Legacy VTK file of the C-alpha trace (Angstrom):
# vtk DataFile Version 3.0
C-alpha trace
ASCII
DATASET POLYDATA
POINTS 666 float
109.981 138.761 59.914
108.590 138.960 56.710
108.118 136.031 54.325
111.378 135.344 52.439
111.639 133.095 49.225
109.949 133.912 46.393
106.164 134.288 47.016
103.556 134.007 43.832
100.665 136.401 43.854
97.890 137.457 41.955
100.389 140.820 40.641
103.107 138.821 40.441
106.336 137.429 42.277
107.679 138.918 45.387
111.667 138.280 46.153
112.412 138.616 49.435
116.013 137.473 51.215
117.838 138.385 54.182
121.177 140.064 54.710
122.987 141.820 57.597
125.959 143.459 55.654
125.590 143.186 52.136
125.147 146.855 51.013
123.351 145.925 47.486
121.562 142.829 46.644
119.720 142.024 42.976
117.220 138.703 41.828
118.728 137.438 38.328
116.109 136.251 36.183
116.280 133.694 33.380
114.849 131.999 30.767
113.049 128.526 30.773
116.212 126.595 30.075
117.787 128.314 33.131
120.493 129.371 31.101
120.127 133.033 29.571
119.861 135.498 32.252
116.812 137.988 31.235
117.119 140.595 33.749
119.100 141.768 37.103
117.061 143.591 39.484
118.149 145.616 42.856
116.366 144.432 45.630
114.851 147.156 47.806
115.634 147.477 51.936
112.421 146.784 53.718
114.793 146.853 57.347
115.911 144.040 59.839
118.059 142.702 56.809
115.650 142.344 54.301
115.841 143.003 51.065
112.864 142.665 48.638
110.860 143.358 45.323
107.489 142.442 43.629
107.923 141.669 40.045
104.748 141.721 38.017
104.360 139.362 35.492
105.947 136.302 36.468
104.244 133.434 37.598
104.914 129.820 38.246
108.100 128.100 36.933
109.735 131.384 36.912
113.873 130.208 37.046
115.878 133.270 39.451
118.724 133.270 41.456
120.295 136.039 43.786
123.638 137.778 43.942
125.306 139.995 46.565
127.639 142.741 47.059
129.843 144.548 49.913
133.192 143.917 51.370
135.165 141.097 50.255
137.120 140.126 53.337
137.244 136.318 53.914
139.465 136.845 56.604
136.630 138.774 58.522
133.829 136.247 57.362
133.124 138.664 54.430
132.784 137.461 51.144
130.567 139.376 48.743
131.142 138.805 44.989
128.194 139.737 42.880
129.914 137.325 40.168
128.349 134.550 41.946
124.909 133.552 41.131
123.766 132.520 44.731
121.028 129.883 45.152
118.020 131.418 47.483
118.077 129.806 50.831
114.114 129.459 50.401
114.280 127.820 47.504
111.622 124.890 47.075
112.802 123.839 43.967
115.793 123.529 41.685
116.301 123.004 37.844
119.276 120.569 38.137
121.585 118.945 40.581
124.756 120.896 42.046
127.787 120.202 40.364
131.107 121.197 41.590
133.312 123.725 39.473
136.555 125.042 40.916
135.525 128.648 39.561
132.679 128.242 42.136
135.420 128.656 44.939
137.359 131.225 43.054
138.295 134.505 44.624
136.368 137.611 44.237
137.679 139.500 40.532
139.677 135.988 39.855
137.121 133.655 37.938
134.757 134.402 35.461
130.654 134.897 36.300
129.377 131.239 37.597
125.855 131.896 36.817
126.692 129.263 33.599
127.340 126.856 36.464
124.968 126.736 39.140
121.494 125.380 39.047
118.513 128.113 39.251
115.569 127.997 41.582
112.158 127.535 40.107
109.415 129.840 41.424
106.391 127.497 42.486
102.630 127.898 44.110
102.926 125.813 47.105
99.747 123.167 47.088
97.156 123.228 49.609
98.645 121.878 52.465
98.125 118.244 53.727
95.420 117.423 56.179
96.855 116.964 60.052
97.081 113.590 60.877
99.505 111.981 63.981
102.704 110.519 62.862
102.270 106.914 62.088
105.595 106.461 64.246
105.513 105.946 67.818
108.269 105.033 69.879
108.871 101.220 70.061
108.834 100.797 66.417
110.942 99.925 63.844
112.841 102.674 61.988
113.937 101.376 58.399
116.740 103.660 57.167
117.544 103.840 53.742
119.585 105.917 50.415
117.191 106.389 48.264
119.194 106.288 44.961
120.743 102.621 46.490
117.760 101.060 47.650
116.088 100.428 44.418
118.386 101.486 41.950
119.069 97.585 41.076
115.409 96.413 41.975
114.241 93.923 38.845
110.243 95.092 39.569
110.631 99.029 39.808
110.235 99.888 36.753
114.148 100.926 34.962
112.636 104.764 34.758
111.755 105.043 38.990
114.624 103.123 40.202
116.661 105.274 42.522
113.869 107.990 43.497
111.507 108.639 45.895
108.780 107.617 43.636
109.907 103.928 43.813
109.413 103.861 47.659
105.843 103.669 46.961
106.094 100.720 44.637
103.279 97.878 45.442
106.661 95.409 45.689
108.546 97.876 48.434
105.643 98.489 50.040
105.262 95.163 50.473
108.698 93.888 51.618
108.226 97.081 54.086
105.314 95.624 55.594
106.760 92.062 55.568
109.908 93.539 58.063
107.033 95.156 60.296
108.790 98.782 59.615
106.896 101.714 61.448
108.611 104.233 59.396
110.756 104.587 56.747
114.011 106.879 57.765
115.583 109.077 54.259
118.626 109.645 54.296
119.221 113.343 53.032
117.096 114.011 49.615
117.139 117.558 49.264
120.123 118.997 47.056
123.561 118.744 47.721
126.816 119.301 46.110
129.845 117.223 45.564
133.029 118.087 47.939
135.745 119.491 45.522
138.170 116.403 46.445
135.694 113.732 44.754
135.639 114.642 40.763
139.145 114.356 40.542
138.580 110.582 41.761
136.172 109.958 39.677
133.618 109.620 42.613
130.476 111.534 43.789
128.755 111.921 46.941
126.173 109.063 47.139
124.493 109.955 50.563
123.628 113.467 50.397
124.850 115.177 53.771
126.265 117.946 51.975
123.377 120.233 51.341
122.956 123.574 49.877
120.314 124.752 50.574
117.118 123.064 52.814
114.479 123.062 51.187
114.809 122.004 47.240
114.834 118.614 46.992
117.552 116.878 44.638
116.456 116.100 41.064
118.153 113.053 40.830
116.025 111.457 43.739
112.924 113.574 42.991
112.521 114.428 39.621
109.013 115.349 40.245
110.001 117.660 42.842
107.749 118.325 45.923
104.455 116.436 44.762
106.776 112.996 44.369
107.591 113.372 48.059
104.000 113.873 48.945
102.263 111.097 46.776
105.157 108.460 48.077
104.642 109.772 52.066
101.002 109.451 51.354
101.135 106.180 49.655
103.637 104.693 52.796
101.118 106.102 55.026
98.272 104.226 53.592
100.164 100.885 53.924
100.397 101.905 57.802
104.397 103.121 57.350
105.344 106.789 58.054
108.278 108.682 56.716
110.923 110.211 58.755
113.416 112.882 56.855
117.202 112.795 57.624
118.074 116.827 57.324
121.108 118.235 57.814
121.386 121.825 59.095
124.735 121.626 60.902
126.640 122.232 57.643
126.410 123.021 53.926
128.303 122.124 51.047
130.382 125.728 51.077
132.710 123.799 53.217
135.985 125.805 54.596
137.790 129.104 53.294
138.610 127.248 50.396
134.758 126.048 49.361
132.426 127.477 46.864
130.002 130.448 47.096
126.559 128.766 46.647
124.185 130.867 49.092
124.352 131.726 52.505
128.110 132.100 52.222
127.605 134.890 49.239
124.504 136.129 51.627
126.135 136.625 54.635
128.947 134.287 55.471
129.795 135.741 58.875
125.494 135.513 59.951
124.653 132.071 59.184
128.019 130.099 60.090
129.573 130.528 62.923
133.291 132.269 63.553
136.422 132.044 65.645
136.822 135.304 67.065
140.059 135.856 64.813
137.326 135.333 61.445
138.387 131.890 60.975
135.209 129.316 60.052
134.566 127.151 63.058
135.002 123.268 61.760
132.370 121.373 64.879
131.074 119.210 61.964
134.436 117.922 60.153
133.544 119.178 56.734
135.118 122.846 56.911
131.828 125.128 58.408
129.453 125.095 60.774
125.812 126.345 60.709
125.215 129.538 63.717
122.228 127.615 64.904
121.515 130.156 67.725
121.564 132.972 65.249
117.652 133.911 64.896
117.731 134.153 61.445
118.870 130.161 61.042
116.436 129.299 63.645
113.738 130.434 61.492
115.140 129.221 58.491
115.180 125.858 60.135
111.623 125.996 62.211
110.304 127.367 58.204
112.008 124.150 56.958
110.783 121.574 59.066
106.947 123.442 58.620
107.071 122.937 55.370
108.033 119.293 55.007
105.144 118.461 57.246
102.463 120.858 55.818
103.475 120.021 51.963
104.617 116.824 52.216
102.907 115.157 55.388
106.125 113.486 57.026
106.404 111.781 60.452
109.207 113.467 61.525
112.930 114.184 61.535
115.997 112.711 62.362
119.137 115.266 62.911
122.318 115.214 61.746
125.164 115.906 64.254
122.582 117.390 66.449
124.355 118.707 69.201
125.154 121.671 66.589
121.301 122.658 66.712
121.861 122.998 70.410
125.109 124.898 70.448
124.694 128.282 71.905
127.731 130.568 71.668
129.538 127.754 70.677
128.520 125.053 73.646
125.626 122.783 74.045
122.646 123.658 75.920
119.597 121.043 76.107
117.566 124.096 76.803
118.982 125.920 73.487
116.643 128.361 71.559
116.443 126.219 68.608
115.733 122.571 70.343
113.338 124.473 71.939
111.275 126.063 69.402
111.404 122.728 67.624
110.087 120.885 70.425
107.211 123.728 71.122
106.352 124.744 67.882
102.295 124.198 67.292
103.195 122.571 63.682
105.921 120.421 64.764
105.169 119.644 68.346
103.697 115.997 67.821
106.418 114.800 65.153
108.833 112.264 65.717
112.269 114.050 66.908
115.305 111.917 66.443
118.899 113.591 67.225
122.130 111.948 66.509
123.951 113.085 69.616
127.270 113.789 68.856
129.750 116.321 66.474
133.613 116.656 66.696
133.369 120.268 68.407
134.189 120.294 71.794
132.392 118.337 74.387
130.323 117.329 71.252
129.604 113.979 72.602
125.737 114.227 74.122
124.538 111.077 74.043
121.783 111.190 76.828
121.440 114.854 77.283
118.776 115.755 74.766
115.080 116.151 76.625
111.970 114.557 75.756
110.842 114.206 72.860
114.406 113.751 71.230
114.791 110.242 70.759
118.311 109.534 70.471
120.793 107.386 68.119
122.365 104.567 70.679
125.940 104.302 69.683
126.733 102.523 73.311
123.927 99.848 72.521
125.801 99.655 69.011
129.320 98.840 70.725
128.267 96.753 73.455
126.241 94.590 71.435
128.990 93.988 68.808
131.749 93.522 72.384
129.007 90.847 73.375
128.912 89.105 69.943
132.479 89.405 68.760
133.013 87.600 72.280
134.781 90.225 74.430
134.976 89.538 78.079
132.899 90.647 80.538
130.439 91.830 78.516
127.714 90.280 79.653
126.236 93.143 82.263
126.273 95.542 79.280
124.601 93.511 77.293
121.646 93.114 79.615
121.778 97.196 79.600
121.817 97.652 76.689
118.525 95.251 75.890
116.326 96.736 78.947
116.546 100.426 77.049
119.823 101.905 78.408
118.438 102.777 81.724
122.272 104.227 82.644
122.204 106.303 79.516
118.346 108.225 79.403
117.066 106.785 83.202
119.111 109.960 85.007
116.421 113.000 84.741
113.771 111.431 81.635
111.513 109.252 84.143
110.426 106.035 83.085
110.620 106.038 79.450
113.749 105.258 77.546
114.190 107.763 74.029
116.720 104.876 72.748
117.254 104.444 68.880
119.161 100.886 69.191
121.166 99.911 66.164
123.861 97.497 65.572
124.700 98.961 61.897
123.785 102.534 60.055
124.669 104.191 56.527
127.851 105.293 58.541
130.253 102.365 59.067
130.326 98.385 57.781
127.326 96.907 57.280
125.645 94.457 59.418
126.966 91.503 57.216
130.356 92.630 57.043
130.689 93.243 60.745
131.299 89.610 61.026
133.421 89.293 58.353
135.831 91.928 57.729
138.249 92.530 61.223
139.415 95.796 59.188
137.726 98.061 57.219
138.903 98.253 53.353
137.800 101.891 51.887
140.594 101.673 48.833
137.961 102.173 46.794
137.582 106.031 48.153
140.932 106.799 46.581
142.352 108.318 50.290
145.118 105.111 50.597
142.210 103.541 53.075
142.731 106.625 55.418
139.408 108.048 55.777
136.498 106.364 58.229
136.775 104.226 61.077
140.079 102.113 62.715
137.914 101.013 65.460
135.017 99.078 63.932
134.284 96.459 66.995
134.373 93.752 63.776
135.652 90.639 63.551
136.278 87.857 60.602
135.906 84.184 61.589
139.444 84.073 61.092
139.274 84.834 57.681
139.229 88.551 56.029
136.529 88.979 53.264
134.428 86.418 51.566
135.149 82.854 51.568
133.748 79.853 49.833
134.839 77.814 53.280
131.473 76.564 53.840
132.204 76.201 57.879
133.170 79.445 57.957
130.029 80.540 55.780
127.639 78.877 58.038
129.323 80.253 60.978
129.127 83.701 59.654
125.551 83.357 58.752
124.792 82.576 62.617
126.370 85.526 63.718
123.939 87.657 61.792
121.065 85.801 62.906
122.652 86.892 66.293
122.714 90.237 65.604
119.401 90.472 64.059
117.813 88.871 67.067
119.439 90.931 69.765
118.153 94.262 67.957
114.594 92.843 67.761
114.403 91.732 71.180
115.812 95.135 72.563
113.427 97.437 74.613
112.160 100.309 72.978
112.908 101.596 69.182
115.404 100.048 66.740
116.495 100.655 63.616
117.664 98.973 60.727
119.521 99.713 57.739
118.101 98.732 54.885
119.579 95.609 53.504
120.890 94.374 56.275
117.801 91.978 56.938
119.208 90.138 53.550
122.938 90.347 53.816
123.635 93.266 51.798
127.599 93.915 51.679
130.390 96.981 51.323
133.204 94.353 50.484
134.444 95.915 53.749
134.217 99.837 53.176
133.232 101.626 55.982
133.113 104.967 54.363
130.638 104.122 51.563
129.664 108.150 51.182
131.303 108.192 47.592
130.122 105.124 46.155
127.268 105.600 43.620
127.709 102.261 42.278
127.498 98.223 42.955
129.044 98.894 46.138
125.992 100.516 48.055
123.646 99.242 45.543
121.643 96.487 46.905
121.734 93.423 45.592
118.115 92.476 45.783
118.976 89.416 43.240
121.577 88.039 45.279
119.668 88.628 48.372
119.978 85.885 51.213
115.969 85.116 51.290
116.738 82.710 54.186
118.427 85.934 56.670
115.211 87.938 55.053
112.578 85.503 56.011
114.306 85.172 59.367
114.035 88.694 59.912
110.653 88.901 58.859
109.655 86.231 61.426
111.764 88.078 64.145
109.291 91.503 63.230
106.095 89.175 63.745
107.544 88.535 67.387
108.373 91.373 68.096
104.513 92.734 67.326
103.128 90.156 69.044
104.713 90.573 72.017
104.422 94.402 73.359
106.836 93.960 76.196
109.588 94.499 73.985
108.049 97.694 72.177
107.220 99.195 75.450
109.616 102.183 76.087
109.693 101.973 79.615
112.612 100.965 81.533
112.275 97.190 83.177
111.931 97.015 86.681
112.220 93.574 88.022
108.422 94.203 88.864
105.059 93.048 87.910
103.808 95.696 85.462
100.261 97.331 86.049
97.748 94.745 86.007
100.482 91.114 86.007
101.133 89.123 88.746
104.891 88.369 87.260
108.030 90.829 86.945
108.140 92.742 83.689
112.041 90.855 83.324
114.094 88.289 85.172
117.583 87.467 84.008
118.576 84.273 84.541
121.430 81.827 83.664
121.141 79.313 81.501
120.339 76.518 84.415
117.024 78.645 85.406
118.588 80.621 88.462
118.743 84.267 88.747
122.594 85.552 88.225
124.317 86.366 91.170
127.147 88.663 91.280
129.647 86.536 90.634
127.904 85.643 87.325
127.547 89.063 86.380
131.222 89.905 86.895
132.449 86.734 85.495
134.293 87.552 82.522
134.233 84.276 81.166
129.987 84.429 80.965
128.444 84.582 76.918
125.154 83.234 78.387
121.942 84.817 79.687
118.306 84.488 79.640
115.735 87.754 79.493
112.614 86.232 80.556
110.032 89.338 79.450
106.401 88.765 81.089
103.522 90.676 79.459
100.096 91.799 80.620
98.340 88.209 79.320
100.096 86.288 82.067
102.844 84.858 79.765
106.154 85.163 79.194
108.810 85.655 76.466
112.076 83.875 77.232
115.226 84.940 75.104
117.963 82.771 75.422
121.413 84.080 74.505
124.117 81.807 73.750
127.082 83.576 73.159
129.235 80.838 73.229
130.857 79.118 70.317
129.739 75.583 72.583
126.036 74.597 72.741
124.154 74.460 75.752
120.839 73.039 76.876
118.913 75.877 78.572
116.320 75.714 81.246
113.018 77.340 82.072
111.264 77.912 85.247
107.769 75.855 84.933
104.418 77.027 85.612
101.105 74.771 86.202
98.720 75.384 83.463
101.764 77.078 81.154
103.490 75.516 78.609
106.608 76.991 76.843
106.047 76.908 73.011
108.731 77.905 69.898
108.410 81.578 69.425
109.709 81.818 65.792
108.739 79.392 62.983
111.816 80.056 61.274
113.832 78.872 64.040
111.860 75.897 66.154
113.639 75.696 69.509
113.192 72.482 71.229
114.322 73.443 75.513
115.103 69.188 74.952
117.612 69.790 72.882
120.981 72.205 73.402
120.840 75.796 71.670
123.889 76.167 68.968
126.781 78.040 69.995
126.492 81.790 69.275
122.896 81.985 68.627
119.499 83.405 70.311
116.363 80.872 71.168
113.173 81.949 71.765
110.391 80.859 73.356
107.280 81.848 74.301
105.267 80.834 77.253
101.410 80.280 76.896
98.406 78.826 78.754
98.111 74.829 78.277
95.361 73.711 75.896
95.076 71.154 78.589
96.039 69.754 82.210
99.256 69.941 83.129
102.302 72.061 81.522
105.589 71.470 80.057
108.521 71.739 81.766
112.105 72.921 80.074
115.169 70.840 80.459
LINES 1 667
666 0 1 2 3 4 5 6 7 8 9 10 11 12 13 14 15 16 17 18 19 20 21 22 23 24 25 26 27 28 29 30 31 32 33 34 35 36 37 38 39 40 41 42 43 44 45 46 47 48 49 50 51 52 53 54 55 56 57 58 59 60 61 62 63 64 65 66 67 68 69 70 71 72 73 74 75 76 77 78 79 80 81 82 83 84 85 86 87 88 89 90 91 92 93 94 95 96 97 98 99 100 101 102 103 104 105 106 107 108 109 110 111 112 113 114 115 116 117 118 119 120 121 122 123 124 125 126 127 128 129 130 131 132 133 134 135 136 137 138 139 140 141 142 143 144 145 146 147 148 149 150 151 152 153 154 155 156 157 158 159 160 161 162 163 164 165 166 167 168 169 170 171 172 173 174 175 176 177 178 179 180 181 182 183 184 185 186 187 188 189 190 191 192 193 194 195 196 197 198 199 200 201 202 203 204 205 206 207 208 209 210 211 212 213 214 215 216 217 218 219 220 221 222 223 224 225 226 227 228 229 230 231 232 233 234 235 236 237 238 239 240 241 242 243 244 245 246 247 248 249 250 251 252 253 254 255 256 257 258 259 260 261 262 263 264 265 266 267 268 269 270 271 272 273 274 275 276 277 278 279 280 281 282 283 284 285 286 287 288 289 290 291 292 293 294 295 296 297 298 299 300 301 302 303 304 305 306 307 308 309 310 311 312 313 314 315 316 317 318 319 320 321 322 323 324 325 326 327 328 329 330 331 332 333 334 335 336 337 338 339 340 341 342 343 344 345 346 347 348 349 350 351 352 353 354 355 356 357 358 359 360 361 362 363 364 365 366 367 368 369 370 371 372 373 374 375 376 377 378 379 380 381 382 383 384 385 386 387 388 389 390 391 392 393 394 395 396 397 398 399 400 401 402 403 404 405 406 407 408 409 410 411 412 413 414 415 416 417 418 419 420 421 422 423 424 425 426 427 428 429 430 431 432 433 434 435 436 437 438 439 440 441 442 443 444 445 446 447 448 449 450 451 452 453 454 455 456 457 458 459 460 461 462 463 464 465 466 467 468 469 470 471 472 473 474 475 476 477 478 479 480 481 482 483 484 485 486 487 488 489 490 491 492 493 494 495 496 497 498 499 500 501 502 503 504 505 506 507 508 509 510 511 512 513 514 515 516 517 518 519 520 521 522 523 524 525 526 527 528 529 530 531 532 533 534 535 536 537 538 539 540 541 542 543 544 545 546 547 548 549 550 551 552 553 554 555 556 557 558 559 560 561 562 563 564 565 566 567 568 569 570 571 572 573 574 575 576 577 578 579 580 581 582 583 584 585 586 587 588 589 590 591 592 593 594 595 596 597 598 599 600 601 602 603 604 605 606 607 608 609 610 611 612 613 614 615 616 617 618 619 620 621 622 623 624 625 626 627 628 629 630 631 632 633 634 635 636 637 638 639 640 641 642 643 644 645 646 647 648 649 650 651 652 653 654 655 656 657 658 659 660 661 662 663 664 665
């Protein structure tokens, strides 16, 4: 297909847009402020649904938008209205953020022209592509998920004008923090331009997460006032520090919402083609947002591919995380792991080596697809999240599930994928309770969202040590601090890729709010001044251990057999007495203690001693002549002669003894 969007040439700008059912299409040109429409020029059909026009005398910085006319019959998926100004689906820049207004959703002939309400696309000459380099991130590393705005909004070292922007991520203080944690790649929650859901403005709230895009390439001016160059420079600065960048992109729906939603771009150009519809004309809602993008349509597939290539070529990103990824694999409504779009992404010459991460669920029919994507897609593993939470909550019979999750979840990813796990292990993410709140709130507290606490998940697998929320009780505070350390230790001790959400390393809280998408305020802004420095240092020590012991970052499933070049098994499971657990131990509902003994190619071993019981316990580790057991984490020295505290994780590393003899665990 011909190049779509606004292409700057020596003769002027060529505007091109696709629609299979519009009768007429125009490009509207605006002054430099975007306030006054200077001209409205009709595009010419070029075949295969493309309408285009070369306008001479225009150049970089031109503000424009499209208009379309045709049948207006929403019951048949047709929404044409020339009074609705439409953003170019291929826009690479918009001049201001989107703001919801009821007139954007008015029926044809019932609302005035929307030009004054809409941002304008800005035509730009794209820079030279960045040099192609392999992604820095490799499976087994640490992904650090962050919300660009909330991450640095309160950071004291970042210049105030830069706080909350993409550029702030390149600040030396931020990069130093990421390096201390051993971050392999930052995963940026959506940075493309979005619009608030229509129910938020009356509540005095706004979308703070960005999972409500209008188009897919243009960055939100609130996050990247410097446009594509700001993202490109930040990616380069992070890469220089050894840190990759992954973009969280939303291709499953747009902010045009349901039949009562605004007409902003795709809906006004060709809703019937861009969105999936029921046979009776109703919008399919596999996303819970009111619409579902038709990712099996050839034009949509090409638009998604063009978007991904755009961010690789011109920003140099390592890869992508796909929100509600089963939508990308739905063909005629049913998920197919060999769907054309999923296959095209993985096989595209520009994209084939990029990091590809699927959120493997949506709310449509058979929407839960964990483990059903194909390599090279990694997958968010909510089974890991839930089983780890159940274990540390004290649920009966959770020890076997914990071992499976620590070892890479072979029950999920070992079916057809061969010997390598595609898991992305996480305990907390942007969606849900923070790691600190998991151990402080048994129930969600979403009152600030204005929906009478009805929104958000009810089953959080969380606990509160007997008292809901914050407390001044020293014993409860100590207990919760221990639980947070145990959760972090479990994550860093898990085989394969791990993901940590920004701020969880120092105890960030959302006061029990598990659906804080509409809280662009202190509920989500990271409190750098009040962070738990001891917890942060502990997380940094865990990161150091993980980097030093390759068996933790290896993505191959554990087999209990010696790895190549080693004489000891890659893993041995032990009870606290040092004996292998029998069937009765694995099936004991009251058992909450376990040792994972990992081997490495240098002949040493790492003991991960897990005491999920509230009582302290002395752990015994097997001794070998010529080796000794040493504490593995500086901020948590463990002495095998002393009991391991209740609800904690201890680490010992076995190394060759400096002299003769060995040290035997007691």
